[in-house]
SERO-4910 file (N, C-alpha, C, O; in steps of 0.05 Angstrom, whole numbers):
BEGIN
 pado doro    nc1    nc2    nc3   cac1   cac2   cac3    cc1    cc2    cc3    oc1    oc2    oc3
  Unk    A   3306   -153   1435   3283   -145   1419   3260   -137   1437   3245   -118   1432
  Unk    A   3256   -151   1459   3234   -145   1477   3237   -117   1489   3218   -102   1493
  Unk    A   3263   -110   1495   3268    -84   1506   3261    -62   1486   3247    -43   1494
  Unk    A   3269    -65   1461   3262    -45   1440   3232    -44   1436   3220    -23   1433
  Unk    A   3219    -68   1436   3190    -69   1431   3175    -54   1453   3156    -40   1448
  Unk    A   3185    -57   1478   3172    -44   1500   3174    -14   1498   3155      1   1503
  Unk    A   3198     -5   1489   3202     24   1486   3184     34   1464   3172     56   1466
  Unk    A   3182     19   1442   3166     27   1419   3137     31   1427   3124     49   1417
  Unk    A   3127     13   1445   3099     15   1452   3093     41   1467   3070     51   1467
  Unk    A   3113     52   1480   3109     77   1496   3112    102   1479   3108    124   1489
  Unk    A   3119     99   1454   3124    122   1437   3098    129   1422   3083    112   1414
  Unk    A   3094    155   1418   3072    164   1401   3081    158   1372   3104    154   1366
  Unk    A   3061    159   1354   3067    154   1325   3087    175   1315   3105    168   1300
  Unk    A   3083    200   1323   3101    221   1313   3129    217   1324   3149    221   1310
  Unk    A   3132    209   1349   3158    204   1361   3172    181   1346   3196    183   1341
  Unk    A   3158    160   1341   3169    137   1327   3179    144   1299   3200    136   1291
  Unk    A   3162    159   1285   3170    168   1258   3195    185   1259   3214    182   1243
  Unk    A   3195    204   1278   3218    222   1280   3243    207   1287   3264    213   1276
  Unk    A   3241    188   1305   3265    172   1312   3275    157   1288   3300    155   1284
  Unk    A   3257    145   1273   3266    130   1249   3278    148   1228   3297    140   1215
  Unk    A   3268    172   1225   3279    190   1205   3307    199   1214   3326    200   1198
  Unk    A   3310    206   1240   3337    213   1250   3356    190   1247   3379    193   1239
  Unk    A   3347    166   1253   3364    142   1250   3370    138   1221   3393    130   1214
  Unk    A   3351    142   1203   3356    139   1175   3377    158   1164   3394    150   1148
  Unk    A   3377    183   1174   3398    202   1165   3425    191   1173   3444    192   1157
  Unk    A   3428    181   1198   3453    172   1207   3462    146   1193   3485    144   1185
  Unk    A   3444    127   1190   3452    101   1178   3455    103   1148   3474     92   1137
  Unk    A   3437    116   1134   3439    118   1104   3464    134   1097   3476    129   1076
  Unk    A   3471    154   1113   3495    169   1108   3520    152   1108   3539    156   1092
  Unk    A   3521    133   1126   3545    116   1129   3545     92   1110   3565     86   1097
  Unk    A   3522     79   1107   3521     54   1092   3508     56   1064   3508     38   1049
  Unk    A   3496     79   1059   3481     82   1033   3455     67   1035   3449     53   1054
  Unk    A   3438     71   1014   3412     58   1014   3415     27   1013   3401     13   1028
  Unk    A   3432     17    995   3434    -12    992   3447    -25   1017   3438    -47   1024
  Unk    A   3466    -12   1029   3481    -24   1051   3466    -23   1078   3472    -38   1096
  Unk    A   3447     -5   1080   3432     -2   1105   3410    -24   1107   3396    -28   1088
  Unk    A   3409    -37   1130   3388    -57   1134   3366    -46   1152   3371    -28   1168
  Unk    A   3343    -58   1150   3321    -49   1168   3328    -55   1197   3320    -40   1215
  Unk    A   3343    -76   1202   3351    -82   1230   3369    -60   1241   3366    -52   1264
  Unk    A   3388    -51   1224   3406    -28   1232   3389     -4   1239   3393      9   1259
  Unk    A   3370      2   1222   3354     26   1225   3337     25   1250   3335     44   1265
  Unk    A   3324      2   1255   3308     -1   1278   3324      0   1304   3316     12   1324
  Unk    A   3348    -12   1303   3366    -12   1326   3375     16   1333   3375     24   1356
  Unk    A   3383     31   1312   3391     59   1316   3369     76   1328   3373     93   1345
  Unk    A   3344     71   1318   3321     87   1327   3310     77   1354   3294     90   1366
  Unk    A   3319     53   1362   3309     41   1387   3279     37   1385   3264     43   1404
  Unk    A   3270     25   1363   3242     18   1359   3240    -11   1350   3260    -23   1342
  Unk    A   3216    -22   1351   3211    -49   1341   3216    -50   1311   3209    -30   1297
  Unk    A   3226    -72   1301   3232    -75   1272   3207    -71   1255   3208    -61   1233
  Unk    A   3184    -78   1266   3158    -76   1252   3150    -47   1248   3132    -41   1232
  Unk    A   3163    -28   1262   3155      0   1260   3161     11   1232   3147     29   1223
  Unk    A   3181      1   1219   3189     11   1193   3167      5   1172   3158     24   1159
  Unk    A   3158    -20   1168   3136    -24   1150   3110    -11   1159   3094     -3   1143
  Unk    A   3106    -10   1185   3081      1   1196   3079     31   1189   3058     40   1180
  Unk    A   3100     46   1194   3098     75   1190   3106     84   1162   3097    105   1152
  Unk    A   3124     69   1148   3134     78   1123   3131     59   1100   3138     65   1077
  Unk    A   3120     35   1105   3115     16   1084   3140      0   1077   3138    -18   1060
  Unk    A   3163      5   1090   3187    -10   1084   3211      9   1083   3209     33   1088
  Unk    A   3234     -2   1077   3259     14   1077   3258     36   1056   3267     58   1062
  Unk    A   3247     31   1033   3246     52   1012   3229     75   1021   3236     99   1017
  Unk    A   3207     69   1034   3189     91   1044   3203    108   1065   3201    132   1065
  Unk    A   3218     94   1083   3234    109   1103   3255    126   1089   3260    149   1097
  Unk    A   3269    115   1070   3290    130   1056   3278    155   1043   3290    176   1044
  Unk    A   3255    152   1030   3242    176   1018   3234    196   1039   3236    221   1034
  Unk    A   3226    187   1062   3219    206   1084   3245    220   1093   3244    244   1100
  Unk    A   3267    206   1094   3293    218   1101   3300    240   1081   3309    262   1088
  Unk    A   3297    233   1055   3303    253   1034   3286    278   1037   3295    300   1034
  Unk    A   3260    274   1042   3242    297   1046   3250    314   1070   3248    338   1070
  Unk    A   3260    300   1091   3269    314   1115   3294    331   1108   3296    354   1117
  Unk    A   3312    320   1091   3336    335   1083   3328    359   1065   3339    381   1068
  Unk    A   3309    354   1048   3299    376   1031   3287    399   1048   3292    422   1043
  Unk    A   3272    391   1068   3261    412   1087   3283    427   1101   3281    451   1104
  Unk    A   3304    413   1109   3327    425   1122   3340    445   1103   3346    468   1111
  Unk    A   3344    437   1078   3356    455   1058   3339    479   1052   3349    501   1049
  Unk    A   3313    475   1050   3295    497   1045   3295    517   1068   3294    541   1063
  Unk    A   3296    508   1092   3297    526   1115   3322    543   1114   3322    566   1121
  Unk    A   3344    530   1106   3370    543   1107   3374    564   1084   3385    585   1088
  Unk    A   3365    557   1060   3372    573   1037   3349    585   1022   3353    604   1006
  Unk    A   3324    575   1024   3303    583   1007   3293    612   1011   3286    625    992
  Unk    A   3292    622   1036   3282    649   1039   3298    669   1022   3286    687   1009
  Unk    A   3324    667   1022   3341    685   1006   3337    680    976   3336    699    960
  Unk    A   3335    655    968   3331    648    940   3305    660    930   3304    672    908
  Unk    A   3283    658    945   3258    670    937   3259    700    936   3246    713    919
  Unk    A   3273    712    955   3277    741    956   3291    751    930   3283    770    918
  Unk    A   3313    737    923   3328    744    899   3311    740    874   3312    756    856
  Unk    A   3296    718    873   3280    712    850   3259    733    846   3253    741    823
  Unk    A   3247    743    867   3227    764    865   3240    790    854   3228    803    838
  Unk    A   3264    797    864   3278    820    853   3284    817    824   3281    836    808
  Unk    A   3292    793    816   3299    787    788   3274    790    770   3276    799    748
  Unk    A   3251    780    780   3227    779    763   3212    806    762   3196    810    745
  Unk    A   3218    823    782   3202    847    784   3213    872    770   3201    893    771
  Unk    A   3236    869    758   3247    893    744   3270    885    726   3273    862    717
  Unk    A   3286    905    720   3309    902    702   3334    911    717   3345    932    712
  Unk    A   3344    894    735   3367    902    752   3392    907    735   3397    895    715
  Unk    A   3408    926    745   3433    932    732   3453    910    736   3449    891    751
  Unk    A   3476    912    722   3497    892    725   3507    891    754   3512    870    765
  Unk    A   3510    915    765   3519    916    793   3500    902    812   3508    888    830
  Unk    A   3474    906    807   3453    894    824   3453    863    820   3449    849    839
  Unk    A   3457    854    795   3458    826    789   3481    812    804   3478    791    815
  Unk    A   3504    826    803   3528    815    817   3522    814    847   3530    794    861
  Unk    A   3509    834    858   3502    835    886   3483    812    893   3485    800    915
  Unk    A   3464    806    875   3446    783    880   3461    757    882   3456    740    899
  Unk    A   3481    753    864   3497    729    865   3513    728    891   3516    707    904
  Unk    A   3524    750    899   3539    752    924   3521    743    948   3529    728    965
  Unk    A   3496    753    948   3478    747    969   3471    717    969   3470    704    990
  Unk    A   3467    706    945   3460    677    943   3483    660    953   3479    641    968
  Unk    A   3507    666    944   3530    650    951   3536    651    980   3542    631    993
  Unk    A   3535    675    992   3541    678   1020   3518    665   1037   3522    658   1060
  Unk    A   3494    663   1025   3471    651   1038   3476    621   1044   3465    610   1063
  Unk    A   3493    608   1028   3499    580   1032   3517    574   1056   3520    551   1065
  Unk    A   3529    595   1067   3548    591   1089   3535    578   1113   3547    561   1126
  Unk    A   3510    585   1119   3496    573   1141   3493    543   1138   3494    528   1157
  Unk    A   3488    535   1113   3486    506   1107   3513    493   1110   3515    471   1121
  Unk    A   3534    505   1100   3561    494   1101   3571    490   1129   3583    470   1136
  Unk    A   3566    510   1147   3577    509   1174   3560    496   1195   3568    492   1217
  Unk    A   3535    488   1187   3517    475   1207   3528    448   1216   3539    433   1200
  Unk    A   3525    442   1242   3533    417   1252   3516    394   1242   3524    371   1244
  Unk    A   3492    400   1231   3475    380   1220   3483    371   1192   3474    351   1181
  Unk    A   3501    386   1179   3507    383   1151   3522    357   1143   3515    346   1123
  Unk    A   3542    348   1158   3558    325   1148   3542    301   1139   3546    291   1117
  Unk    A   3523    291   1156   3507    268   1147   3489    275   1124   3486    259   1105
  Unk    A   3477    298   1125   3459    308   1104   3474    309   1077   3465    300   1057
  Unk    A   3498    321   1078   3515    324   1054   3522    297   1042   3523    294   1018
  Unk    A   3529    278   1059   3537    251   1049   3514    238   1034   3518    226   1013
  Unk    A   3490    241   1044   3467    229   1029   3462    244   1003   3456    232    983
  Unk    A   3465    270   1004   3461    286    979   3482    278    958   3476    276    934
  Unk    A   3507    274    967   3528    266    948   3524    238    938   3529    232    914
  Unk    A   3514    220    954   3507    193    945   3486    194    923   3488    180    903
  Unk    A   3466    212    926   3446    215    906   3456    227    880   3446    222    859
  Unk    A   3477    244    883   3489    256    859   3505    235    843   3504    234    819
  Unk    A   3519    218    858   3537    198    846   3522    173    836   3528    163    814
  Unk    A   3502    164    852   3486    141    844   3457    147    850   3446    137    870
  Unk    A   3444    162    833   3417    170    838   3398    146    840   3399    127    825
  Unk    A   3380    148    860   3358    129    864   3332    143    854   3333    165    844
  Unk    A   3310    129    858   3284    142    852   3280    167    868   3266    186    860
  Unk    A   3293    168    891   3289    191    909   3303    217    899   3297    238    909
  Unk    A   3320    214    879   3334    239    869   3313    259    859   3318    283    860
  Unk    A   3291    249    848   3271    268    838   3260    285    860   3252    308    855
  Unk    A   3259    275    885   3250    292    907   3270    314    911   3262    338    915
  Unk    A   3296    308    912   3316    328    914   3314    349    892   3314    373    897
  Unk    A   3312    339    867   3312    357    844   3288    375    843   3290    399    840
  Unk    A   3264    362    845   3239    378    842   3234    397    864   3224    419    860
  Unk    A   3241    390    889   3234    406    912   3256    424    923   3251    441    940
  Unk    A   3281    421    913   3303    437    923   3322    446    902   3325    470    897
  Unk    A   3335    427    889   3358    434    871   3350    450    846   3364    468    838
  Unk    A   3328    443    834   3319    456    809   3315    486    813   3324    502    796
  Unk    A   3302    493    834   3296    522    839   3321    538    844   3325    559    832
  Unk    A   3338    528    862   3362    543    868   3380    545    843   3392    566    838
  Unk    A   3383    523    828   3400    522    804   3389    541    783   3404    555    770
  Unk    A   3362    542    780   3350    559    760   3353    588    766   3357    604    747
  Unk    A   3351    596    791   3354    624    798   3383    634    793   3387    655    782
  Unk    A   3402    618    801   3430    625    795   3435    626    765   3449    644    756
  Unk    A   3424    607    751   3427    606    721   3415    632    709   3427    643    691
  Unk    A   3391    640    719   3378    664    707   3395    689    711   3396    705    693
  Unk    A   3407    692    734   3424    715    739   3449    715    721   3456    735    709
  Unk    A   3462    692    720   3486    690    703   3479    694    674   3495    707    659
  Unk    A   3456    685    665   3448    689    637   3445    719    631   3453    728    609
  Unk    A   3435    734    649   3432    763    645   3460    776    645   3465    794    629
  Unk    A   3477    767    662   3504    779    663   3520    773    638   3535    790    628
  Unk    A   3516    749    627   3531    741    602   3515    747    577   3525    743    555
  Unk    A   3490    757    581   3473    764    558   3468    739    540   3471    741    515
  Unk    A   3460    718    552   3454    693    538   3427    683    548   3416    693    568
  Unk    A   3416    663    534   3389    653    541   3391    637    567   3410    621    571
  Unk    A   3372    640    586   3374    626    612   3371    596    610   3379    581    628
  Unk    A   3361    586    587   3359    557    584   3382    545    567   3381    522    560
  Unk    A   3401    563    561   3423    553    544   3442    535    560   3444    538    585
  Unk    A   3456    518    546   3475    500    559   3497    516    573   3506    509    595
  Unk    A   3505    538    560   3527    555    571   3518    566    598   3534    567    617
  Unk    A   3494    577    600   3484    588    625   3482    567    647   3490    573    670
  Unk    A   3472    544    640   3469    523    660   3496    513    670   3499    509    694
  Unk    A   3515    509    652   3542    500    660   3556    521    677   3569    514    697
  Unk    A   3553    547    670   3566    568    686   3554    569    714   3568    574    733
  Unk    A   3528    565    716   3515    565    742   3525    542    759   3530    545    783
  Unk    A   3528    519    747   3538    496    761   3566    500    771   3573    492    793
  Unk    A   3582    512    754   3610    518    762   3611    537    786   3627    533    804
  Unk    A   3594    557    786   3594    576    809   3584    562    834   3596    566    856
  Unk    A   3564    545    832   3554    531    856   3574    511    866   3573    502    889
  Unk    A   3593    504    849   3615    486    858   3631    498    880   3645    484    895
  Unk    A   3631    525    882   3645    538    905   3633    530    931   3647    529    952
  Unk    A   3607    524    931   3594    515    955   3600    485    959   3606    476    982
  Unk    A   3598    470    938   3601    441    939   3628    433    950   3630    413    964
  Unk    A   3649    448    944   3676    441    953   3678    443    983   3693    428    995
  Unk    A   3663    461    995   3664    463   1024   3648    441   1037   3654    432   1060
  Unk    A   3627    431   1023   3612    408   1034   3627    382   1030   3629    366   1049
  Unk    A   3638    378   1006   3653    353   1001   3680    353   1015   3690    332   1023
  Unk    A   3692    376   1017   3719    378   1029   3719    389   1058   3738    401   1067
  Unk    A   3697    384   1072   3694    394   1100   3717    385   1118   3728    401   1133
  Unk    A   3724    359   1116   3745    348   1134   3772    361   1128   3787    367   1146
  Unk    A   3777    366   1102   3802    378   1094   3805    406   1105   3826    413   1116
  Unk    A   3785    423   1100   3787    451   1108   3789    453   1139   3803    470   1149
  Unk    A   3774    437   1153   3775    438   1182   3802    429   1192   3813    441   1211
  Unk    A   3814    408   1179   3841    400   1188   3861    421   1182   3879    426   1198
  Unk    A   3859    435   1159   3878    456   1152   3875    480   1172   3894    494   1177
  Unk    A   3850    484   1181   3846    506   1200   3853    498   1229   3854    515   1247
  Unk    A   3858    472   1233   3866    462   1259   3843    461   1279   3847    467   1303
  Unk    A   3819    454   1270   3796    453   1288   3777    431   1279   3781    419   1258
  Unk    A   3757    426   1296   3739    403   1290   3711    413   1280   3696    397   1271
  Unk    A   3706    439   1283   3680    449   1274   3684    479   1266   3703    492   1274
  Unk    A   3665    489   1251   3666    517   1242   3657    536   1265   3639    529   1280
  Unk    A   3669    559   1266   3662    579   1285   3647    602   1271   3645    602   1247
  Unk    A   3637    621   1287   3624    644   1275   3644    660   1259   3636    672   1238
  Unk    A   3669    662   1267   3689    676   1252   3694    662   1225   3698    676   1205
  Unk    A   3693    636   1225   3696    621   1200   3673    628   1181   3677    631   1157
  Unk    A   3649    629   1192   3625    635   1175   3628    662   1163   3622    666   1139
  Unk    A   3637    682   1178   3641    709   1167   3662    709   1145   3659    722   1125
  Unk    A   3684    694   1149   3705    692   1129   3695    678   1104   3702    687   1082
  Unk    A   3679    657   1107   3668    643   1084   3650    662   1068   3650    662   1043
  Unk    A   3633    677   1082   3615    696   1068   3632    716   1052   3626    722   1029
  Unk    A   3652    727   1065   3669    746   1051   3683    734   1027   3685    747   1006
  Unk    A   3693    709   1030   3706    696   1008   3688    690    985   3695    694    962
  Unk    A   3664    681    991   3644    676    969   3638    701    953   3637    700    929
  Unk    A   3635    723    967   3629    748    954   3653    757    937   3649    767    914
  Unk    A   3677    754    947   3701    761    932   3703    745    906   3711    756    885
  Unk    A   3697    720    907   3699    702    884   3678    710    863   3684    711    839
  Unk    A   3654    717    872   3633    726    853   3643    751    839   3641    754    814
  Unk    A   3653    771    854   3662    796    842   3686    791    823   3688    805    802
  Unk    A   3703    773    830   3726    768    813   3718    755    786   3729    761    765
  Unk    A   3698    738    787   3688    724    763   3673    744    745   3677    743    720
  Unk    A   3656    761    757   3639    778    740   3646    807    743   3629    825    740
  Unk    A   3672    812    747   3682    840    750   3675    855    724   3682    879    722
***
Protein backbone atom coordinates (compact mmCIF):
# COMPACT_ATOMS: atom_id res chain seq x y z
CA UNK A 1 0.00 0.00 0.00
CA UNK A 2 2.80 2.41 0.79
CA UNK A 3 4.23 1.88 -2.66
CA UNK A 4 0.92 2.70 -4.34
CA UNK A 5 0.38 5.64 -2.02
CA UNK A 6 3.76 7.07 -2.92
CA UNK A 7 3.02 6.78 -6.62
CA UNK A 8 -0.39 8.38 -6.15
CA UNK A 9 1.18 11.41 -4.45
CA UNK A 10 3.31 12.06 -7.53
CA UNK A 11 0.33 11.99 -9.91
CA UNK A 12 -1.60 15.05 -10.99
CA UNK A 13 -5.36 14.99 -10.43
CA UNK A 14 -5.96 14.49 -14.16
CA UNK A 15 -3.49 11.61 -14.31
CA UNK A 16 -5.06 9.89 -11.31
CA UNK A 17 -8.57 10.23 -12.76
CA UNK A 18 -7.41 8.95 -16.15
CA UNK A 19 -5.68 5.96 -14.57
CA UNK A 20 -8.79 5.09 -12.60
CA UNK A 21 -11.05 5.38 -15.65
CA UNK A 22 -8.73 3.14 -17.70
CA UNK A 23 -8.60 0.69 -14.81
CA UNK A 24 -12.37 0.86 -14.50
CA UNK A 25 -12.85 -0.08 -18.16
CA UNK A 26 -10.61 -3.13 -17.70
CA UNK A 27 -12.01 -4.28 -14.33
CA UNK A 28 -15.73 -3.56 -14.90
CA UNK A 29 -15.53 -5.33 -18.26
CA UNK A 30 -14.33 -8.53 -16.59
CA UNK A 31 -16.15 -8.48 -13.25
CA UNK A 32 -19.17 -6.27 -13.88
CA UNK A 33 -20.24 -3.46 -11.57
CA UNK A 34 -21.22 -5.70 -8.66
CA UNK A 35 -18.18 -7.98 -8.90
CA UNK A 36 -15.57 -5.23 -9.10
CA UNK A 37 -14.17 -4.03 -5.78
CA UNK A 38 -12.59 -0.67 -5.06
CA UNK A 39 -9.43 -2.53 -4.03
CA UNK A 40 -9.26 -4.19 -7.48
CA UNK A 41 -9.78 -0.85 -9.18
CA UNK A 42 -7.14 0.98 -7.13
CA UNK A 43 -4.65 -1.85 -7.60
CA UNK A 44 -5.16 -1.89 -11.38
CA UNK A 45 -4.76 1.90 -11.53
CA UNK A 46 -1.75 1.83 -9.16
CA UNK A 47 -3.24 4.55 -6.97
CA UNK A 48 -4.13 4.82 -3.30
CA UNK A 49 -7.52 3.29 -2.39
CA UNK A 50 -8.65 6.69 -1.10
CA UNK A 51 -8.32 8.15 -4.61
CA UNK A 52 -11.63 6.60 -5.68
CA UNK A 53 -13.85 8.41 -3.14
CA UNK A 54 -11.65 11.51 -3.41
CA UNK A 55 -12.00 11.93 -7.17
CA UNK A 56 -15.29 10.15 -7.91
CA UNK A 57 -17.20 9.94 -4.64
CA UNK A 58 -17.03 6.13 -4.65
CA UNK A 59 -17.32 3.13 -6.95
CA UNK A 60 -20.61 4.24 -8.51
CA UNK A 61 -19.15 7.63 -9.41
CA UNK A 62 -16.15 5.96 -11.03
CA UNK A 63 -18.43 3.59 -12.93
CA UNK A 64 -20.45 6.52 -14.27
CA UNK A 65 -17.21 8.22 -15.33
CA UNK A 66 -16.23 5.01 -17.15
CA UNK A 67 -19.60 4.98 -18.93
CA UNK A 68 -19.17 8.61 -19.99
CA UNK A 69 -15.69 7.76 -21.29
CA UNK A 70 -17.18 4.92 -23.37
CA UNK A 71 -19.90 7.24 -24.67
CA UNK A 72 -17.20 9.75 -25.72
CA UNK A 73 -15.34 6.91 -27.48
CA UNK A 74 -18.51 5.91 -29.34
CA UNK A 75 -19.33 9.46 -30.30
CA UNK A 76 -15.84 10.01 -31.73
CA UNK A 77 -16.14 6.82 -33.78
CA UNK A 78 -19.64 7.11 -35.18
CA UNK A 79 -21.29 10.47 -34.49
CA UNK A 80 -19.78 12.61 -37.26
CA UNK A 81 -21.39 10.41 -39.92
CA UNK A 82 -24.66 10.13 -37.97
CA UNK A 83 -24.93 13.93 -37.77
CA UNK A 84 -24.04 14.26 -41.46
CA UNK A 85 -26.78 11.80 -42.45
CA UNK A 86 -29.28 13.41 -40.08
CA UNK A 87 -28.66 16.80 -41.68
CA UNK A 88 -29.23 15.34 -45.16
CA UNK A 89 -32.41 13.68 -43.95
CA UNK A 90 -33.78 16.85 -42.36
CA UNK A 91 -32.83 19.25 -45.14
CA UNK A 92 -34.80 17.77 -48.03
CA UNK A 93 -36.82 14.95 -49.48
CA UNK A 94 -34.24 12.32 -50.45
CA UNK A 95 -35.16 9.68 -53.01
CA UNK A 96 -35.36 5.99 -52.16
CA UNK A 97 -31.94 5.46 -53.72
CA UNK A 98 -30.49 8.25 -51.56
CA UNK A 99 -32.13 6.83 -48.42
CA UNK A 100 -30.60 3.42 -49.08
CA UNK A 101 -27.22 5.07 -49.63
CA UNK A 102 -27.60 6.84 -46.26
CA UNK A 103 -28.17 3.52 -44.56
CA UNK A 104 -25.17 2.04 -46.34
CA UNK A 105 -23.03 4.92 -45.09
CA UNK A 106 -24.29 4.54 -41.52
CA UNK A 107 -23.78 0.79 -41.40
CA UNK A 108 -20.30 0.90 -42.93
CA UNK A 109 -19.50 3.73 -40.49
CA UNK A 110 -19.69 1.24 -37.61
CA UNK A 111 -16.78 -0.78 -39.00
CA UNK A 112 -14.24 1.49 -37.30
CA UNK A 113 -15.91 0.75 -33.97
CA UNK A 114 -16.07 -3.00 -34.64
CA UNK A 115 -12.42 -3.36 -35.67
CA UNK A 116 -10.84 -1.04 -33.07
CA UNK A 117 -8.47 -2.69 -30.59
CA UNK A 118 -10.16 -0.63 -27.86
CA UNK A 119 -13.55 -2.20 -28.53
CA UNK A 120 -13.54 -5.57 -26.65
CA UNK A 121 -13.62 -4.15 -23.09
CA UNK A 122 -15.91 -1.32 -24.16
CA UNK A 123 -18.32 -3.75 -25.84
CA UNK A 124 -18.46 -6.01 -22.78
CA UNK A 125 -19.54 -3.13 -20.56
CA UNK A 126 -22.12 -2.03 -23.14
CA UNK A 127 -23.55 -5.55 -23.32
CA UNK A 128 -23.64 -5.79 -19.52
CA UNK A 129 -25.73 -2.62 -19.48
CA UNK A 130 -28.05 -4.05 -22.13
CA UNK A 131 -28.56 -7.31 -20.21
CA UNK A 132 -28.66 -5.89 -16.67
CA UNK A 133 -29.15 -2.13 -16.88
CA UNK A 134 -27.91 -0.02 -13.98
CA UNK A 135 -28.65 3.65 -13.33
CA UNK A 136 -25.80 4.36 -15.76
CA UNK A 137 -27.79 2.98 -18.72
CA UNK A 138 -29.48 6.38 -19.01
CA UNK A 139 -26.07 7.88 -19.83
CA UNK A 140 -25.65 5.39 -22.67
CA UNK A 141 -29.19 5.91 -23.91
CA UNK A 142 -29.45 9.70 -23.68
CA UNK A 143 -25.97 10.58 -24.95
CA UNK A 144 -25.32 7.88 -27.56
CA UNK A 145 -27.82 5.13 -28.32
CA UNK A 146 -31.02 7.18 -28.68
CA UNK A 147 -29.62 9.47 -31.39
CA UNK A 148 -28.11 6.73 -33.55
CA UNK A 149 -31.19 4.50 -33.18
CA UNK A 150 -33.52 7.39 -34.02
CA UNK A 151 -31.65 8.35 -37.20
CA UNK A 152 -31.68 4.76 -38.50
CA UNK A 153 -35.36 4.49 -37.55
CA UNK A 154 -36.21 7.71 -39.42
CA UNK A 155 -34.58 6.47 -42.64
CA UNK A 156 -36.26 3.07 -42.46
CA UNK A 157 -39.62 4.72 -41.76
CA UNK A 158 -39.33 6.70 -44.99
CA UNK A 159 -38.31 3.62 -46.94
CA UNK A 160 -41.26 1.62 -45.57
CA UNK A 161 -43.61 4.64 -45.68
CA UNK A 162 -44.57 4.31 -42.02
CA UNK A 163 -44.47 6.68 -39.03
CA UNK A 164 -40.95 7.10 -37.55
CA UNK A 165 -42.30 6.59 -34.02
CA UNK A 166 -44.18 3.42 -34.92
CA UNK A 167 -43.27 0.13 -33.29
CA UNK A 168 -42.65 -1.37 -36.73
CA UNK A 169 -40.07 1.29 -37.64
CA UNK A 170 -38.27 0.99 -34.29
CA UNK A 171 -38.12 -2.82 -34.44
CA UNK A 172 -36.87 -2.77 -38.05
CA UNK A 173 -34.14 -0.31 -37.11
CA UNK A 174 -33.08 -2.51 -34.22
CA UNK A 175 -32.95 -5.55 -36.48
CA UNK A 176 -30.69 -3.72 -38.94
CA UNK A 177 -28.37 -2.50 -36.17
CA UNK A 178 -28.13 -6.12 -35.10
CA UNK A 179 -25.77 -6.57 -38.07
CA UNK A 180 -23.30 -4.46 -36.12
CA UNK A 181 -24.02 -6.06 -32.74
CA UNK A 182 -23.23 -9.56 -34.01
CA UNK A 183 -19.68 -8.49 -34.89
CA UNK A 184 -19.26 -6.94 -31.44
CA UNK A 185 -20.78 -9.87 -29.54
CA UNK A 186 -19.25 -12.51 -31.82
CA UNK A 187 -15.81 -10.94 -32.18
CA UNK A 188 -13.96 -14.02 -30.88
CA UNK A 189 -15.89 -16.32 -33.22
CA UNK A 190 -15.28 -14.36 -36.41
CA UNK A 191 -11.60 -13.85 -35.63
CA UNK A 192 -11.17 -17.57 -34.92
CA UNK A 193 -12.92 -18.43 -38.21
CA UNK A 194 -10.64 -15.99 -40.02
CA UNK A 195 -7.61 -17.57 -38.33
CA UNK A 196 -6.30 -14.38 -36.73
CA UNK A 197 -6.24 -12.51 -33.43
CA UNK A 198 -7.19 -9.02 -34.61
CA UNK A 199 -8.86 -7.29 -37.54
CA UNK A 200 -6.77 -5.96 -40.43
CA UNK A 201 -7.39 -3.09 -42.84
CA UNK A 202 -8.47 -5.67 -45.42
CA UNK A 203 -11.02 -7.03 -42.94
CA UNK A 204 -12.37 -3.51 -42.38
CA UNK A 205 -12.83 -3.04 -46.12
CA UNK A 206 -14.60 -6.40 -46.40
CA UNK A 207 -16.89 -5.55 -43.46
CA UNK A 208 -17.83 -2.23 -45.05
CA UNK A 209 -18.61 -3.96 -48.34
CA UNK A 210 -20.66 -6.63 -46.56
CA UNK A 211 -22.67 -4.09 -44.54
CA UNK A 212 -23.56 -2.21 -47.72
CA UNK A 213 -24.54 -5.42 -49.53
CA UNK A 214 -26.88 -6.38 -46.69
CA UNK A 215 -28.57 -2.99 -46.70
CA UNK A 216 -29.12 -3.19 -50.48
CA UNK A 217 -30.45 -6.74 -50.20
CA UNK A 218 -32.97 -5.77 -47.52
CA UNK A 219 -34.22 -2.59 -49.20
CA UNK A 220 -33.75 -3.54 -52.83
